[in-house]
N, C-alpha and C positions, 0 to 999 in steps of 0.2 A: 258708460258704466265702467268704472275702474275697479279692478279686483287685484289686491295686493297679497301675494303669498309670502309669508314670513317663515323662514326656516331657522329655528334656534339651533346653534351648533357650537357650544362652548368647547374650549380645549381640554378642560379638566374632566376626567372620568376615572372613578376608582374601580368600578367593576371590570371595565375593559379599557386599558390605557389607550389614549388616542383613538377612542371608539369611532368618532365621526369621520375619521380618515381611513378606517378599516375597510379593505376591499371586500365586496361580495360580488361574485360573478365578474371579478377583475375590475370593478369600479368602486371607488370610495363611497361610503354611505352618503356623505353630503352631496356628492356629484349625482348619485342616483336620484336623490330628492329634487335637486335642481332640474335635472332632465325631465322628471315627471311633471314638474310645474311648467316648464317651458313647452311641453307637449300638450298641456291642457288648453282647450279652445277658449275657455272663459277667463283664464288668468291673463292679466295684462302686464303685471310687474312682479318680479321675483327678487326678494332680498334675503340674504343670509346674515343673521345676527351672530357675531362671534367675537371672542377675545383672543383668538389664536391666529398668528400670521400664516401658518401653513394652510389652515382651513380657509382663510380669506383668499389665499392664492388659488387654491383648488376651486373655490366657488366662482371667482372672477373668470378663471379659465373656462369653466363650464357655462358661463354666460349670465351669471347672476350679479346683481349689485351687492355690495357688502356694506354693512353697518357695523362699525367697531363698537363692541359693548363695553361699557366701563366696568371696572372691577367690582363695584358695589352691587351689580346685578349679574355677576358672572360666577358667583360661588355656589356651593352645594345647596344653600337655602333659597336661592333665587328661583322665582317661578317662571314658567313659560309666558304667563301673562305679562310679567315685567319686561321680558325681552320683546314681546310683540308691541307693547305700548311704546317702548323706547324706539323700536324700528319705525313705528308709525310717525313718531315725532320727527325722526330724521328724514323720512320720506316726505312729510308734509312741509317741512321748513322752507325749501326752495320753491314750493308750489302755492303758498298762500299763508295767511296768518289766522290765528284763532281757530284752527281746525278746518279752514277753508281748503287746505291742500290735502285733506284726508281722502283716501279712496272711499268708494261706496261700500265695498265689502273687503274684509280682511280675513285671510286664511292663516291658521296655525298648522304648519306641516312638520311632522316629526321625521327626521332622517333616520331614526332608529327603527322605523318600519320599512325594511328594504324592498318590500314587494308592493308598495303603494303604486297605483296606476294613475294615468291622466284621467281616466274615466271616473275614478274615485273622487278626484278633485273637482271635475266638472259636475259630478253628482251633488256634492255638498254645496257648491257654489250655486247651482241651479235651484236648489231648495230654498235659498235665500233670495236670489234675484228674480226668480220666476214663480215660485210656489208660495211666497208670502211668509216663510219662516223667518224668525229673528236670528236663530242659530241652527246649525246642523252639524252632524258628526257621522263618521263612518262606523258602522256596526256590523257584526257577523251574527247571523241566526244561530241559536244554540238551543238544544233540548237537554242540556246537562242538568243533573241534580246537584244543587249546591248545598254543602254541609258546613256547619260551624260546630266548634267544640267549646263547651263551657264547663269549667271545673269549679265554679263558685259554690262553696258549701258542700262539696262532695270529695270523697277520698280519691275517686277516680273520675276523670273528665267524662262528660256525657256528650255524645254527638247527636245533633238534631238538625233537621232539614230547614234550610232558609227559604227556598222557593217551593217546598213541598212538605207534606205531612208524612213522616216516615211510616205511619200506621196505614196510610192510604196512598198507594203508588199508582196514579192513573197512567193509562197508556199514553204514548207519545202523541198520538193523534187527538187525544182528549184534553191535552194540556194547552194553555195559551202559549202562543209563540213568544219567546224571550230573545233578547239580543245582548251580545257582548260588545262593549266599547272596545274598538281596536286600538285606539291611541294614535292612529295614523294621521287623520286630517279633521280639522274643525273649520267651519265657516261662521262668521259673525257679521251683522251689520256694523259698520265701523263706528257710527255715532252711538249706537247702543252699547258697544263694547267699551268705548271711552267712558260712558256714564256708569256702567255696571262694574267695569274693571275685572270681569271674569267671563269665561267663555260660554256660560249657559245662562241666558236671560230670555225673557219673553217666551215665545213658542219655539220649541226645539224639534227639529225634524231628524228622524233616523234614516240614514241612507245605507241600505244593506250592501255588503261587498262579499266576495268569495271567501268563505272561511278558510280555504286551503292556503290563501295568501296572507293570513293574519299571523304575524310574528313580530314581537318587540324584542330588540336586542338589549338585554340588561347585564348579561354575564358572558363569559367565554363559551359556555355551552350553547347559548342562543346564537352566538356568532358562528360557531362550527355548524350548527344545524342550518343556518341561513345559507352558508356556503355550499352545503350538500344539496339544498333545495334549489339553488339558483339555476343549475343546468336544466331543471325540470320546469321551473316557473317563468324564467326569463325567456322572452322570444329570442331566438338565435339571430343576432345581428352580426353580419360578416363585414369586415373592413373592405374599403375600396381603395383604389390607387390614390384618390384625393385625401384619404385619411392619414396617410403615413409618409414619412420622409426616409425611413430606414427600416431594414429588416435584419434582425440579429438572430442567429441560429445557434442553438446548442448543437453538440455533435452526437455523443453517445446516446442512443435511445431516441434521438430525433431524426438524424440522418442515417442512423443504423437501427437494427432491431434490438440493440442493447446487449448483443452477444459478442463475445470475444473468442476467436479461435487461436490456440497457442500450439505451435509445433514443438518438436522434441528439442529444439535449440532455444526455446523460450520466445521465439518471435511471434508477435501478435498480428492477426489479420482480422478484418471486419468486412461485412458485406454492405454495400450501398446500392441505392436504386438509381438506374439510369434516368428514370423520369424526374427524379429530384435534380439531377444535374441539368436537365433541360430547363426545368423551372427556374433554377438559380441563374442560368445563363440569360434567360429572358428577363429576370428581375434586374440583372446587372445592366443589360442593354437599355432598360427602361429609364435609367437615371437615378434609381433609388440607391442610397448608401447601403452597403452590405457588410456584414461582419460575422465571422464564426468565433464563438466564445465558448471555451471549454475548460473544465477543471483539470482534465488530464493533460500532462506533458507527454505527448506521444507523437512519434514521427509519422504515424498513420494520419493523424489529424492534419499535420503540416503538409503532408503529401497531397491529401485530398484538397486542401485549401489552394495549393499551387495549381492543381489541375483545374479547379473551378475559377481560378483567378480572383479569389476573394481574400481579403485580409483576415488574419487569424490572430487571436490572443488565446494562448493555452497555457496550462500550468497555473491557473488563476484560482487562488483560494477564495477571495471575495469577488464574485462575479459582478455583484451590484456596484461595487466601487469602481471596478474596471469599466463597466458600462457607462457609469456616470462620467468618468474621466473622458472616455471616448466620445460621448455626446458633446461634452464641453469643447473638446479639441476640434470637433467638426461643426460646431454651431448648430447642433440638432436638439430640439426640445424633446425631453424624454417622453412627453405625452404623444409625440408623433412617431414613436418607435414601436414596431411590431416585434415582439420577442417570442421565440418559439422554444419551448422546453418540454421536459417529460418527468423530471424527478424533483425531490424536495429542495435540492441545492439550487434550483431555478426560482424558487419562491421569492427570494429578495429582489431578483430582477423583475418578477411579476409585479411587485409592489412599486417599482420605479417606472416601468413602461406603460404607455397609454393603451397598448393593445397586447396584453399577455395572452398567448395562444398555447394551448396544450394539444399534443398529438393524441390520437384516440387511445393509444396504449399507455398513456401517462399514469402516474400514481394517482390514486383517488383524490388526495389532498391537492394535487396540482390541477387536476380537472376541475375541482370545485372552485379554485381561485382564478381560473381562466375566464377571459371575456368571450372567447370562442374556442371551440374544440373541433379538430378535424374529424372526418369520418374514417380516415385512413391511419393505420398505425405507423409509428416511427420506423424508418427503414423500408417502408413499402409504398412510398410515394406521397407521404404527408406534406413534404415541402412543395412538391408539384401541385398538390391540391391548394395550398395557400397561394401559390403563384396564380392559379386560375381565379381565386377570389379577387386578386388585385388587378390582373391584366386581362381576364376573360378566358374562356375555354381554349381559344386559339393561341393564347400566350403571345398576342401581338404586342409590339413595342408601344408603350404608352407615350402620349405626347408630352415630352419633358425636355428640359435642357440637360444634356448629359453632365454628370458630375463624376469626379474621380471616385472609384469604388474604394 
């Protein structure tokens, strides 16, 4: 039984520019969708259909195949069905002729639903492969009263109930259960989909999902809400030593408590945590590349870096450009970088690094964009905590070939 998941992800988006690459919980939307598909037990193949080179690169890195979509079906008027049919053709071509290479079931997976789960995908797939449905979709139970406004022939529009009589409001328990289409995942028999050319044919099964996870990103407000919800809805997945090649640390607010003490001569001092120094030393011994990257041009930063024996770049206006150049110079893939920050000037680096990490005391917007958040505030051992994620509680030296820090 072959089950092909197709994720349409074109480059153009008017509501949210570059929407399909927008990070939620520190992970681009298209990558979140690919990971959910790869985690589903019943999905055998994952394809991203796109016309955008950056989306294609992100999808391949995440483990999906990529089908490049022609311009004719990549515009605002193109349908998701067009993208799925084209992806099916590309999938089937090397596997057989006249539809022989088609999968048994095809899924349409929308990466604009950031909280889609592997269980959702297995649910709609199982409805077709095991329960005899021709098509299936994820739905959320709802008891909402739906209204419509009709102004035809009236000086003032009149509101009326769509799924209820406004003159008779039955109790929730007396009303039939209704469901809201989530827009996240659809499953179809492949042969039936080719014949019908739309996602609802034959018997359609409704697969309920958790209403708390239902969110479609259509505008910047939806994206902001998704980022705020991610720390609550995403399972906390912490990086391991095998996930990263480099650790890049902000200084103020990350290795300090973000306070500056100034004496009568204008000299600045800050407080750092000895546990952080221990963690950084262990990371250095483990063979990981290390860097301190700071906006402030400050002798305190340079002195701390010397003591820790860690390279430093400070007085940097565009930290993301400096990070990208540093990665290029050291042959490090940005997706293998763990970047630790606390404030909004770290967000561009969060968009570049594969593991953006916020300290517990970070700005709300930074916490929302992070892939992981420490339980410890900056300046109180947050870097030590991250070191334990990577090296274990004893901070033992990980088995690696030492590299120049």
